[in-house]
N, C-alpha and C positions, 0 to 999 in steps of 0.2 A: 265445693267452699269456697269462704269469704274468709280472704288474709290484709291482719289491720297494721294500715299502715305507722311505726313508727318513729318518731324523729332526737337523735340527741346534738342537741346545739349547744356546739366547742371552737378550738382552736384551732390553727397549724398545728401548733402541739401538745394538742392534748389526740388531734389523730390517730395514734400510735397505742397512749393506755388507752384509748375507746375501743380498742378492733381488740387489744387483749381480751380484754372485759368482755365481749361479743363473743369470743371466741369460745373463751371457754364457758360461758351462758350457751353452747351450738350452736352457736345462730355464724352461719358458714359464709353466706351473704350477704353482703352490705353496699351498702351502696354513696361511697363521699363525696359532697359538692366544698370545693376551694378556693378560694382563689386564687392564692401564692401559689398554686401546684397550676393552676391554669394563665397567669403571670408569666409566672417560667418557661412554659408552654413557650406563648404567643415572645420572649426575648431569645429563645433557642433560637439560632441565626441559620443553622444546619438545617431547619422542617419550613418552609419553601408553599409558602401562599399570596392567593390574588385579595383574596375575599371569605372574610367568616357571617355566618347570620348572626342577625341578630339578637336572638336568644343564649348565640354560644357566648355572645360580646356583652351578656348580665350578670356573665359569670364574672368577669372581672374586680366586682365589686358589692359580690355576693359575701353574703354568712357561712362559716365554716356548719354542716352537716356530718351526720352520718347515718343514713335513713337505713331503713330494716321492715322488715315482714313479716310476723307470724301470725298459723295459722287460725285464724277465732274458734279455740274452742278453750279447754281448760288450762291443757299444758300452754297454750300461747299468751294467754292472763296471764301465767305464773312465770311466765318470761319476762316479761315486762315488767312487773310485779320485782323480779331478781332484778334486771338491770336501772330499772330507779332507782333499788336499793344500792348495786355497786356504785350512780351515779351518784347519789350523793358524800359513800363513803370518798372517793374519790375526791370530791370537791372539800371536803374539812381536812382530805392532805396537802390538795392546793394552796397553800399559805399565799404565797406571789398572786391564783389567781388565771397564772399560766393559762390551765387548761379553762379559758369559759364558764359561762353560766353554767354546763357540762345540763342543762334543765332536758324533762324528758317530756314530747309530745304522743301523747295514740292519737291517731282520728278518724283519717282515711281509711276505708275497706275497701277495698280490689277485687275481680271474678279472677277465679284462676284463671280461666281461659281469654282475662282479659292479658294476666301476667303470662300466659305464653306465647300470648298473639304478640307481647311487647319484641320479644328477645328472639324466636323462631327463625323470622327470616335471616337473623348474621350469623346466624351458628351455620358453616355451611362443611366439609370434609375434608381435612388438610394436613399433609406428615408430619412426626415429630421422626427424627432421632433417622438412622438407615433404617429401620425396620419395620414402622409405626404408621400406621392410617390413623386418625379420628375419624369417628361419621355420628352424623345421628340419626336417628331409629328413619326419621321421616327421609333422608335421602339415600337416594341412590349412585354408588360408583360403575360407569361408565367403561372403564377399563382395569382387569385387572394387571396392577403393574410386580407381582408379589408382594406385596408388603402385606401384613400384618393386619387386621382390620381391627379396630375398636371402636361397636354401636353405644353412644351413651345418650341417655335425654335426662339431662339432670336436672328439668323441668324447676322446683323449687330447690334444689338443692346446689353446694358449689362442686365443680370440677369439668367444664368441658372442656377441658389438654388444651386450655386458647391459652392461658395466661401465663406466665413465665415460670413463676416455682412452680405447678406443676408440668407445664412442660421439660425445666429440669427434671424435675423428681423421677420422671418421664424416660428418661434418657439415661438417669444413671439407671435406675430399673434396666433398661435394656442392658447397660454392659454386664453390671452383674448377675444375673438372671442366665443360669448357663442349663439349670430344667435338674428339678427333684429337687425344691425348696420347700422349706418349708416357711410361710410369708406375712405379717402383720401389719398390713392396716391403720395405721394410728389417726383417726381423723380422717375417717375414708369420702366423706360426703355423699358422692356422687356411686364411687365404686368404681374410677378411673383406671386407678394403679395397683389396685389387685387384681378387675380383669384384665388389662392388659400383662399381668407378672406371670397368671396359669399359661394366656396366649402365645407367649413368651419358652411357655414348659415350666414352672412351678409346681410340686404337685400339690400345694394344698396355699385356703390363703383365711386370717384372721380375719373379719371389717369390724371397727367400733367407728360408731357413731356417739358424741354425748347426746344426740339430737335426732330423732325418732323420725320424722319424716325423714332424713336423710338416710337412715339404716334403713327404712322402706324400699326409700327412692335406690337405692343400691343395690339390692336383694333382687324388686325389676329391674337393675341394667343386668345385673349376673345373668338371669332366667332369659334377658333378650338376648345375649350371647352365646345359647346354649350350650352353657357349663355346665360338666355333673352337678350335680346336687353335692355329694359327696369332695367333691375338692374347694369347699368352702363355707362359710358360719360368716354370722351376720351380725352385731347383736350392737343395739341401742343403751347407752350409759356412761358412765364416768368410771373408765376405771381406778381414778385419784382417791374413790369413796370408798375403796376395799368392797369386802362381803363378797356374793357369789361373781359377780360379774370379771372378777379380777381373776376370783381361785381358777376359773372355766379359764380365761387367757392365759393363768401362769401357766397353766396344766402340763405346756409344750414351751419347746423350746426353739426361735425362730428366728434361721439363719438368716434371713430379712427382714431393716424391720423398717418402712417407709413412714417417715411425717412427715405429709406437710400441712403445717398445721402456721403458726411464728413464736417469734422467736419466747415470748415468755411463760409456753406456754408446755414449750421444748422444754427450759429450762425448772419448769416444775415435774418434768414428766423426767426427769434423768436419773430418778436410781429406780423407778420399773421397767424403761427401760435397758439399766445393767443387771435387772433380774430376769427377763422375757431371753434377751437375744443370747444365742448358742455360744458357744467359748470359739469359736472361730466364726461368729457369724459380722453380719455386716449392716450397718446403722447409716441409713439415710435419713435425713432432719434435710426440708427445704420449707419455705414461707419466710423465710429470716430478710430482714432490709438489710445490705451489704452494710453497712455501716455498724450494726452490731456482733456481726458475724464472731468477733472475736469475744460479747458476753459470752457466748450463748457454747462459743471453744471453748471455754473458762469453763464454764458451769461441768460446762460433758467431760470435760481431764476431769474434773474433782469428782467424776464416778469412775474411775475409771477407765476410760476413754482415751483414743489419741487419731488423729485426726491423718486418712491415707488418701485425700481427695478431697480436694477446694475447691470449686469454680463458680464466676461471679459473671452474671447476668443482666443486664438493663435495669443494673444500682438492686439486685438480686443474686443471694443466695443462699448455693446447694452443700454441704458436706456431706460426705463418709468417712467415717468412720471406724473402730474395731477396737476389742480391749485394748488393755494395754499391756498386760500380757504378750500376747504375739509381734 
């Protein structure tokens, strides 16, 4: 399969709204290049280094861009058009120009094999929390340490477990999954959260992602982990659009909802979370920049949730909530 490389030209201030738009469009993985972020790294007095390669030093003066890839097919081209339209809308609302040009350029094509080879070499088995080990499908674990092994081949989907937001969500799943739960994994990406939940004893997982490719990859990862087919359902689509998918998801009440997305999407989905969560259920939301956690909590409190657990790590936050009637 061929992939189309698409670049959005923006500013440091524009990274978050641009990223939010991409998540809503079903783009779960993207690359951010930002000189301010790199310069902050250089000024970090707690990080010690003797040498930085010349190619990395070029980031000091680079333009801020957000890069993503879509498959070269009808859905991919429609996604690019949708993103361009959303960038035009964002540009029209950005009166002071703080988000930059928001120009969208698409030209480079990449073979899927090249994509895979670019990152596979860096993905090795690693522990998460007290009970889990995340392992890529092509690696072997020599020593059995009694941990629950979750095999993941994320391919072009988000979710190896290495990102802080995913680790935080996995750790909370480890804490709250006791056995026999009905789980909803919103924005499932590679399927890592739902697979881990099932392996820790959950009864059933409903996994949903707006991106068809991610849903396909998640289904493949469920199969790789030898989980019974009746223990999970994977859907592609946007539940905010209503219709059959929303009705199907809403046909169950969930003991735990796992949503590792971004702040804006979590806030937009707040009414749906209230509808889907069982009376005594737990809502676990992650993917939240710590500075925006107050916004997210406020939006969820308006939908009759209350916070029962809050963890912040490396500038990211995970929040656990329940219905405020409890």
